[in-house]
Every structure is written in structure tokens, then in C-alpha cells.
C-alpha positions as a Markdown table, in Angstrom:
| # | Residue | x | y | z |
|---|---|---|---|---|
| 1 | Met | -59.9 | 35.6 | 27.2 |
| 2 | Lys | -59.1 | 37.1 | 23.9 |
| 3 | Lys | -56.2 | 34.6 | 23.3 |
| 4 | Ile | -58.5 | 31.5 | 24.1 |
| 5 | Leu | -61.1 | 32.9 | 21.7 |
| 6 | Ile | -58.4 | 33.3 | 19.1 |
| 7 | Ala | -57.2 | 29.7 | 19.4 |
| 8 | Leu | -60.4 | 28.3 | 19.5 |
| 9 | Ala | -61.4 | 30.2 | 16.2 |
| 10 | Val | -58.2 | 28.7 | 14.7 |
| 11 | Leu | -59.1 | 25.4 | 15.8 |
| 12 | Val | -62.3 | 25.3 | 14.3 |
| 13 | Ala | -61.0 | 26.7 | 11.1 |
| 14 | Leu | -58.6 | 23.8 | 11.2 |
| 15 | Val | -61.1 | 21.1 | 11.9 |
| 16 | Ala | -63.5 | 22.6 | 9.3 |
| 17 | Gly | -60.9 | 22.3 | 6.5 |
| 18 | Cys | -60.1 | 18.7 | 7.6 |
| 19 | Thr | -63.6 | 17.3 | 7.6 |
| 20 | Pro | -64.5 | 14.9 | 4.7 |
| 21 | Ala | -66.4 | 16.2 | 1.7 |
| 22 | Ala | -69.7 | 15.2 | 1.0 |
| 23 | Ser | -70.4 | 12.7 | -1.7 |
| 24 | Ser | -70.7 | 14.1 | -5.1 |
| 25 | Thr | -73.6 | 12.0 | -6.1 |
| 26 | Pro | -76.6 | 13.8 | -6.3 |
| 27 | Gly | -79.4 | 13.1 | -3.6 |
| 28 | Ser | -76.7 | 11.0 | -1.6 |
| 29 | Thr | -76.3 | 11.6 | 2.1 |
| 30 | Gln | -73.2 | 9.6 | 2.3 |
| 31 | Thr | -69.8 | 11.0 | 3.1 |
| 32 | Ser | -66.8 | 9.7 | 1.5 |
| 33 | Ser | -63.9 | 8.8 | 3.6 |
| 34 | Pro | -60.6 | 10.5 | 2.7 |
| 35 | Thr | -57.5 | 8.7 | 1.8 |
| 36 | Leu | -54.2 | 9.8 | 3.2 |
| 37 | Ala | -53.4 | 11.3 | -0.1 |
| 38 | Ser | -56.3 | 13.3 | -0.2 |
| 39 | Ile | -55.9 | 14.6 | 3.4 |
| 40 | Pro | -54.4 | 18.2 | 3.6 |
| 41 | Thr | -51.1 | 18.0 | 5.4 |
| 42 | Gln | -52.1 | 20.4 | 8.0 |
| 43 | Cys | -54.8 | 17.8 | 8.7 |
| 44 | Leu | -52.1 | 15.5 | 10.2 |
| 45 | Leu | -50.5 | 17.7 | 12.7 |
| 46 | Pro | -48.8 | 15.6 | 15.7 |
| 47 | Asp | -50.6 | 16.3 | 18.7 |
| 48 | Ile | -53.9 | 17.1 | 16.9 |
| 49 | Ile | -54.6 | 14.2 | 14.9 |
| 50 | Gly | -51.3 | 12.6 | 13.7 |
| 51 | Lys | -52.8 | 9.1 | 13.7 |
| 52 | Ala | -54.1 | 7.4 | 10.5 |
| 53 | Thr | -55.3 | 4.1 | 8.9 |
| 54 | Ile | -54.3 | 2.9 | 5.7 |
| 55 | Lys | -55.5 | 0.1 | 3.5 |
| 56 | Gly | -53.7 | -1.0 | 0.5 |
| 57 | Glu | -51.2 | -3.7 | -1.2 |
| 58 | Val | -47.5 | -4.5 | -0.2 |
| 59 | Leu | -45.4 | -4.0 | -2.9 |
| 60 | Ser | -42.1 | -4.7 | -1.3 |
| 61 | Gly | -39.9 | -4.2 | 1.7 |
| 62 | Gly | -38.6 | -6.1 | 4.7 |
| 63 | Asp | -35.8 | -6.0 | 7.4 |
| 64 | Thr | -33.9 | -2.8 | 6.9 |
| 65 | Thr | -31.3 | -3.6 | 9.8 |
| 66 | Pro | -27.8 | -3.6 | 8.9 |
| 67 | Lys | -26.2 | -6.8 | 8.7 |
| 68 | Gly | -24.1 | -8.1 | 11.8 |
| 69 | Leu | -26.1 | -6.6 | 14.6 |
| 70 | Val | -27.1 | -9.5 | 16.9 |
| 71 | Asp | -29.7 | -8.9 | 19.4 |
| 72 | Ala | -30.5 | -5.6 | 18.2 |
| 73 | Pro | -34.0 | -4.1 | 17.3 |
| 74 | Arg | -35.0 | -4.8 | 13.9 |
| 75 | Val | -36.6 | -2.3 | 11.7 |
| 76 | Phe | -38.9 | -3.4 | 8.9 |
| 77 | Val | -40.1 | -0.8 | 6.1 |
| 78 | Tyr | -42.5 | -2.1 | 3.5 |
| 79 | Gln | -43.6 | 0.0 | 0.3 |
| 80 | Val | -47.4 | 0.0 | 0.1 |
| 81 | Lys | -49.7 | 1.2 | -2.7 |
| 82 | Leu | -52.9 | 2.6 | -1.2 |
| 83 | Glu | -56.4 | 1.7 | -2.8 |
| 84 | Asp | -56.3 | 5.2 | -4.6 |
| 85 | Gly | -53.0 | 4.4 | -6.1 |
| 86 | Ala | -51.1 | 6.6 | -3.8 |
| 87 | Leu | -47.5 | 5.1 | -2.7 |
| 88 | Leu | -46.2 | 5.3 | 1.2 |
| 89 | Glu | -44.1 | 3.3 | 3.6 |
| 90 | Val | -45.3 | 1.3 | 6.5 |
| 91 | Ser | -42.7 | 0.7 | 9.3 |
| 92 | Tyr | -42.5 | -1.3 | 12.9 |
| 93 | Thr | -39.6 | -2.1 | 14.9 |
| 94 | Ala | -39.4 | -5.7 | 16.5 |
| 95 | Phe | -37.4 | -5.9 | 19.8 |
| 96 | Pro | -35.5 | -9.0 | 20.7 |
| 97 | Pro | -36.7 | -11.0 | 23.8 |
| 98 | Ser | -35.7 | -9.4 | 27.1 |
| 99 | Pro | -34.8 | -11.4 | 30.3 |
| 100 | Val | -37.3 | -8.9 | 32.1 |
| 101 | Gly | -40.2 | -9.9 | 29.8 |
| 102 | Asp | -41.7 | -7.6 | 27.2 |
| 103 | Lys | -45.2 | -6.4 | 26.6 |
| 104 | Gln | -46.1 | -6.1 | 22.9 |
| 105 | Lys | -47.1 | -2.7 | 22.4 |
| 106 | Ile | -48.6 | -3.0 | 19.0 |
| 107 | Arg | -50.6 | -5.6 | 17.4 |
| 108 | Leu | -49.0 | -7.6 | 14.5 |
| 109 | Glu | -51.1 | -10.3 | 12.6 |
| 110 | Phe | -49.4 | -11.6 | 9.4 |
| 111 | His | -51.6 | -14.1 | 7.6 |
| 112 | Asn | -48.6 | -16.1 | 6.6 |
| 113 | Gly | -46.3 | -15.3 | 9.6 |
| 114 | Gln | -44.6 | -12.5 | 7.7 |
| 115 | Ile | -45.4 | -9.6 | 5.4 |
| 116 | Gln | -45.0 | -10.6 | 1.8 |
| 117 | Ala | -45.3 | -8.6 | -1.5 |
| 118 | Gly | -49.0 | -8.9 | -2.8 |
| 119 | Asp | -50.6 | -9.2 | 0.7 |
| 120 | Leu | -53.3 | -6.8 | 1.6 |
| 121 | Ile | -52.3 | -4.4 | 4.4 |
| 122 | Glu | -54.2 | -2.5 | 6.9 |
| 123 | Ala | -52.1 | -0.5 | 9.5 |
| 124 | Phe | -52.9 | 2.1 | 12.0 |
| 125 | Gly | -50.2 | 4.4 | 13.4 |
| 126 | Thr | -48.4 | 7.7 | 13.4 |
| 127 | Tyr | -48.4 | 9.3 | 9.8 |
| 128 | Asp | -45.5 | 11.6 | 8.8 |
| 129 | Pro | -46.4 | 13.4 | 5.5 |
| 130 | Ala | -43.0 | 14.6 | 4.9 |
| 131 | Ser | -41.6 | 11.0 | 4.6 |
| 132 | Lys | -44.9 | 9.6 | 3.5 |
| 133 | Arg | -44.2 | 7.0 | 6.3 |
| 134 | Leu | -46.8 | 5.5 | 8.8 |
| 135 | Thr | -45.1 | 4.0 | 11.8 |
| 136 | Ala | -46.7 | 1.5 | 14.1 |
| 137 | Ala | -44.9 | 2.1 | 17.4 |
| 138 | Glu | -47.4 | 3.1 | 20.1 |
| 139 | Glu | -49.7 | 1.2 | 22.2 |
| 140 | Gly | -52.9 | 0.5 | 20.1 |
| 141 | Asp | -51.1 | 0.7 | 16.8 |
| 142 | Tyr | -51.4 | -2.3 | 14.5 |
| 143 | Ile | -50.7 | -4.0 | 11.4 |
| 144 | Ile | -52.6 | -6.7 | 9.8 |
| 145 | Thr | -52.0 | -8.5 | 6.6 |
| 146 | Thr | -54.4 | -10.9 | 4.7 |
| 147 | Glu | -54.0 | -12.7 | 1.4 |
| 148 | Lys | -55.1 | -11.1 | -1.6 |
| 149 | Pro | -58.2 | -13.0 | -2.9 |
């Protein structure tokens, strides 16, 4: 029982340290949504939170699969500048068609058929603070791009 209470106290302290800060505007009751750059690393623990949504602009990137591989999964990595100026990578893996048939796990919606530098991007996936990479790989993860106005 004592161990459960200690674990509960630690969890409460962790969650309290991860909640968004109140807006600094006097008289405002809104809370500001933290960006990945402002979220403490301990708030992105895998098994507790681990998932994040980012919005920003694609700077560069593309297929990082070594040349010469045929019918192999293709790994795409893009450098993204977040709305607050922070830089990180967004990645996903595309698998070749299978004779058994494939069910797409992640949702990919690219306004021009592919991700291009200058596109606005919104992505949801697992964030690794050590590599500053968000990976869309699990069911429910997504990457959506739109044209910059």
C-alpha cells in the first residue's frame, strides 16, 4: 500500500510539472498550448505521454533509403521548423505493396501528392526528445501537408 501511495505521489508531481502554464496576459483565463520545444523532456516519457502533435513548415528532406534497394521499405525524413522556431525531424516509413494486402496504419495526406519544402505540415506520432524526431508509425498517427498561403 505504501508503494502505491509513493508511486501515485510521483505521478501527480510529474503531471503537475507537465501541465501548460497559464497565459501571462493579466485578466486572461486562457491557457497557452505548449510547443515541443517548451515541453520538459520528462513530460514526453514513452508509456506515459510519448505522443505529440507538431505544426510547422517543411524545410527539406525526402527518401533516405539507400540506393539500389528494390521492394524494400522506404524511410522518409523531413526537417521541420516549428511555429516557435524550433527545429526537428518528422519521419515515416512507406512499405511496398504486399500480395497479402496491406492496411495503412498511418494517415498520409499530402496536398501535392508528396511532401515538399515550403509546405505547412501537421504531424502526430511518437516524439523522441533525444533525437528531436517525431515518427508517424502506429495506427492513428498522421502527417498532413497543406500549401503555404
